[in-house]
C-alpha angles and dihedrals in degrees: 000000000000129000130234093265098052134075131173097177136077132037116319111234117243121244124226122244115178118338097303113018116098115186137190110251092254122049118211111237115223098196091104095054107108090010117062091355117057123211097274094045091047089054090052092050092048092048094050094044092055092043088053092056100269118140109167128079125184125202141142137216090246094059112140109358091125092069116095108254094020125102103188133276093070096119094047090048093053092047089049092051090049091051090049092051095049139053099256114235110244092233098047114132117204118190128186138165146226134206109053103070115097088220091057106019128177137000105279113141092246093051093046090052092050096041096051091053090051092051092046090053096048092045092044094222133129093224137016111232096213123012119190134201093229097208140349117282110211090188095064126056111245090233090062094047092046092051092047094049092046090052089060089062091049089050092053093242094112131030102197138007133227141182126224129195092001125155120233091253092052092047091052092048092050093050092045091052092047093050094044095047098037093245128153109274122228112252100194144048125200114199134158109265138154143129089283097043111045100151095119091067093079101057115339098061096044090048092050090051092048091051094047096247119151109228121225107178125204132205085043094154095043099235090316094306093119092053088071091239094125121059134176092235095049131073116256125215118248096251133122091246092051090049090053092048090049090059090059091050089057094051121100095251103033096094091043091056093049091050091051092046091048092052096048096041090049091054093046096041094232133113121278090242090058089056091048090055092044089055089057091048089055093057116101111252097021112124101180134334119233118231133165133220120202092194139012092260088069095051100083089065089062097040094047092051090060090060100045123098111190116212120236094260091054092048090049092049091054092044091055094044092051098048102114 
């Protein structure tokens, strides 16, 4: 049974990012491609996501250098091979990042110039739709990084710019430099945000809204914890993701959040993770949460979330449960 404020049918409306990008309300995270999803499975996930209405994919040059046997660039390469094997949808948005990969570290102008060409080659595209500075670089003045990133837009290699993991002060400085020097402004911010990690609500989110940045949060399902997969009374596999989820179970508000998600998802006949993403979508300033799927069985969670509208009482219930 659904209530009057909730729908899980029909076409999910796109959300605006910048003056031209229109994105599906949930962005597909590409961090699992070449890690927990091999090439063929990644192709299946990408195909089904697009068929379900999705049009935005997020990756980074560093994905997935942390996996034994990988060196980085694997996710971009798989996405590029998928694009080459398909007729690319005209509205597809592909985002990637620079700064974290040991092979292309930091945000110096020289590194940005090299890194973007590497990403363009792996993705097999003429231009990257959204290019993020993946993290702050204390060794390079923001003015230099901002000018180098803006130059990529002028060169036609990038359409729009974004910032990821930036503090309010660093966001302000970047925007001030861009406005003063006539550079292309970033249009997006990518921070960590979920029902179990709400720290950005104090300063980061208000600053992003003030500066006109669309917010596309990551780690939105908290290592799978918010899917309801991990429970205190059930054995957990010995994996890094399960260990991370276990830490949330042991927190003061972890069990409260799961109970609230269970109740709402049961009433709406959707998965708890879909409700967790819908809660993010209800927050002012949030453009679209990023979530990954390592197989096609996990995709309905993402696609359903884009078509759910929680009513105020449901949002309030989750707010109260997650205050910790």
